[in-house]
N, C-alpha and C positions, 0 to 999 in steps of 0.2 A: 671745406677748404683743406682741411689736413687729405681728402682723398685727390685734391687737385695737386696739392705736394708732391706726393706720391708719384702721382702720373709724370710730372715733368721729371722728378730723377729718373724713371725706367726710360723717358724720352730720350734724355741724356746718355744712356747706357746704350740705346738701342744705333743713337747716331755713333757712337764712339767705335761701336762694336761691327757698323755696317761696312759691309765685305763687298767689292766689284762682282759683276756679273749677275747671275742668278739669284734671286729675291730669298730668302729664308725658306719660305714656306716652299719654294719649288724645291730646294736642297731637301728638304724634310718629305715631300712626295716622292724623291726618288731614290731616297733610304728605304720608303715602305712600300713603294709600289714600283719598283725598277723597271716592272715590263708595263706598266700600264701608261699611255698617255695623257697629258693632263687635260680634261676635259675645256672647250673655250668657253662654256657659261662659269667655271671656276677662273679659270686665268682670267677672265675680264672683271673679278672680284679683288685682285691682288694687288697692291699698291706699294709705292716706295713708302720709306718711313715717312718725309718729308709730309706727306700729304696726308698721315693720319688724322689730323684733327679737322679735318671736312667731312662732319657727320651731315647725315642725309636729312630729308624733311621724311617725316615717317608717312609714307601715302595712306590715305584713306579710304575706307571702302566705296567705291565711283567718284573718286577725286575727276574733278571734270578736266582737270591739265591732264590726267593720265590716262584717259581710253578709261576701256572698263575690264576688268580683270576678274575673273572666277576663282573664287576660294576652294571649291572641293570639299568644304567641310572636311580638313585633315584631320583634325579628330576623331571625327565618326561618333562620339560618344555625346556630343554637347553642341547641338547644332544651334541652341537658343545663342549660341556666344556670335553668332553669324550676323549680317542686317540681313533678314529675311527680303524685303522692298528691294533690296541689290540685288538679291538673287531672280527674284523676279523676272527683273528688267533684262537681267543676260539672258535667262533662256527665252524669252522672247526674241531676241536679237541673235543667239549664237546655240550652238549644240553643246550642254554641260556633260548630262548626262546622259547615257542612251543603254539599249540592253545588248549584250553580246550577240545576238541575233542580226542585229544590223551592222555590224563590224564585216562588211565585204565588199568586194570589190565594185565599182559603179555606183556606190552608195553616197546622195550628196550630204554634206552638213555645212551651217556657216559655222565658222570658227575665227578667234582671234588668239593669235601666241603672241603672250605679252610676257614682259618681265615685271619684277615686282616693284622695285625702287631702283631707281636711276641716281646712280651716286652712292647707292649704299653697297662699302665695299668691307673686307675682314680687315678687324684688326689686328696688330701684332700681339701675341699672346701675352703678354705681360701687360698689355694695356686691357685686354679684355678681363682677363683676370682680376683686376683690381678693380672695376667697375661692377656693383652690383646687379646680379638678375636673378631677381627674387621678388615676389611678391608682399614679402615682410617688409621689403626696403625700398618700398615703390618711391617713397619721400626722398631718399635719397638720389633713385635714379634720375627722379623728376628736378633734383636741385643743382643736377651735375651738368645734366641738358638746358637747364634755363627755362623747364617747361611748366605750365601752370596746369596743377593738379585737375579743372574742373575742363580742359580744355581737351578737344576729340583725337588732339595728338597723343595726349595723355590716356584716353580709352582706347586706341588703339594699340597702345605700347602694354598697358594691363591686359589686355584682351590674349596679346600674344605670350604674355606669360602665363596668365592662365590656363592656355593650350597645353603651355610645355611642362606644369605642375598639375595637370588632371592625371588621375590614374587612365592606367593601360584597358582597355577594351579585351575582352577575351581574346585571345590568339595575336596578339600585338606585343610589339618589341618596341619601343620610340625611345628616341634620346633628340633633348636640343643640343646643338653644339653652336657655341658660341664664337668659337674663333677655328680658323682652316687646320689647326693641327688633331683641335679635339672631332674635328668629321672624320678627317682620316682614320684616328685610333678608333672610332666607334665602328666604323664597316670596315676595318680590317679585324678587328677583334672578333667579328661575327663572320665574315667569310674569307678570310684568310689573305694571303698578299696575291695570288692568282686572281684577280678579277679585270671584269672590262666595265667602264662608267660610261654610260649612254646619258646624251639630252636630245633635246629637237634640233633639227639642221632645217632652218626654214630661212627663206631668202625675203621674205618678209614680215616683220613683227609690229605689233599693236594697231595692226587694220584690219578691220571685220572683210572676210572674202567667202565665197562659197566654193567648197571644194569637193571635188571627188575622190573617192579612194580608188586607187589601182591598184591592179595585180601585184601579189609581192609581198603581202602580208608575213611577217617571218615575227614567231616567238624567240625572243632573245630571253627570255629565262622565267621559270617556275619558284623560284628560290631567289629573293630581290631584295634588297633595300632601296627605298624610295626617298629622297631627301629635299622636301620642300622649302623652300625661301620664305623665309617671313618678312610681316611689316614690321621693320624697327629701324633704330637711329643706324646702327652697324649690320654687316650681315649675320646674319642668326640662321641657319637649317635645320628644321623640324624632321628629323630623317626617324622612319619607321619601317619595319618587316611584320607583314598581316598574312595569316594562315589563307590558303587556299587562293590567293592571287597569283595571274601570270600577267607580263609584260609584252609588248608587241610593238615591233617597228612598222610604224603603216606609212607607205608612199601615196602621197597626195597632188593634184594640180587643181591652182583654182583655177577660175574663170578667166581670169586675165593673162593665164600662163605661166604664175609664178608656182614653184615647186615648194615642196615639204616633206623630210621625213619625219615623222611624228610621234611619240611615243603615248601607248594607250595601253593604261591599266585594268584589268579587269578582276571584279571581286566575286567569286564565286560562291561564297558563304556570307550572306548580310544579316545574319543571325539576332549576332550581338551588335548592330549597331542602334542608334537611337530611334525610334520609331515616327520621331518628327524630325529626321534627316531630308533635308530639301530633295534629295533624290529619289526619295519615296515618292515626295509631290508631284514632280516633274514625268516621270514614269509611269505613276501610278501602281506602282507594286508596293509590297509589303515585304517587313524583314524577312530573311530567309527564303524570301522568292529567286526569279531566273537571276543570273551573275548580271552584274551592272557592270560598267565601261564607262572611262573617262579619258580625255587628251590631258597630258601634263603642260602648264606653262614654261617656257624656254627656258628659264632660270632653275628647274628642276634636274635634279641627278639620278638616273638609276643605276645601281649597281647589281652586279651578278656575277657568279663566280664562272671562270674559265672551264 
C-alpha cells in the first residue's frame, strides 16, 4: 500500500511537470548522444505519461499466442535457467546457433525475427526506481503487480531477476537497465558519447521464413555492447560486453521476397561458457571450440564506437 501511494504521488509530479513536444527520454538521449539517432527499437518503447499504468503480461517461453522466441542464453553461465524443451523445438524449426564458417553468401537459414513483449515499455525513471527489482524483494514485486507467487508469470519474473543478479562470466561486463536513462548511462560510461546504435531492419517479424544470406556482410564492431530485451512487466534490458566478440550486419532475402538487414554476433572464445549451454548441444562442439554465431532478436540493440 505504501509503495502504491509513493507511486501515485510520483505520477502527479510527472503530470504536473509534463512539457509539450519531445518526451523526457528523447531530451535525455539528445543530451548524452547528440550525434546518434534514436533507434526505432527504443523509440517504440517510449510512452506518454498517461500510459504508464499499462503493464504488459509477461511473455512465457513458447507462449502459444506470441509465436516462438529464441533466448540465446543471454547469461551464458547458467543455461539451466532456460526451458530446454522450448529450445529443442526452436532449433528444429529455425536456426538459433551456427558456426562462423557458415556465415557466408548463399547460405540458407530458417529464421524468425521476433520481439520480446508486446506492450512492455519503459517506465519513467521515478516510477522504475520506486519498484523493487531484487530477488530478496520478490514478494513485494508480486504484490505490486498482483501476481500469484506460484504462477508461471512469477517464475519468468524470478528468472529474469536471477539472470540479472548472476555473477559475470570471465571476460563479461554486464548490467540490467530497468529504465531508459540507466540504459543510456551504462552504454555511454563504457563507450563514450560517440557511438552508433544498431538493431535489425526486417520487413516481416514474428514469421518463420527461409532466408538466404546475400553479398555485403559487414563487420560493424569488435568492441560492442549488446542489450537484450528481457521478459518482464515493463521494459528491462540485459546489457553486456563479452571479450572476443564481433558483430556483423548481414543482408538477407526470404523465399517470399521480403528483405532484412540483421545483426549477427559471433563469439570466438567460448571457454568460459557453461558446458551445458544449448549452443554446444546444437552444434556438437565443446567450450573453447570454433567460433559460435547467432542472429539477434529485433528488439536487441548493439552499440559500437564510431
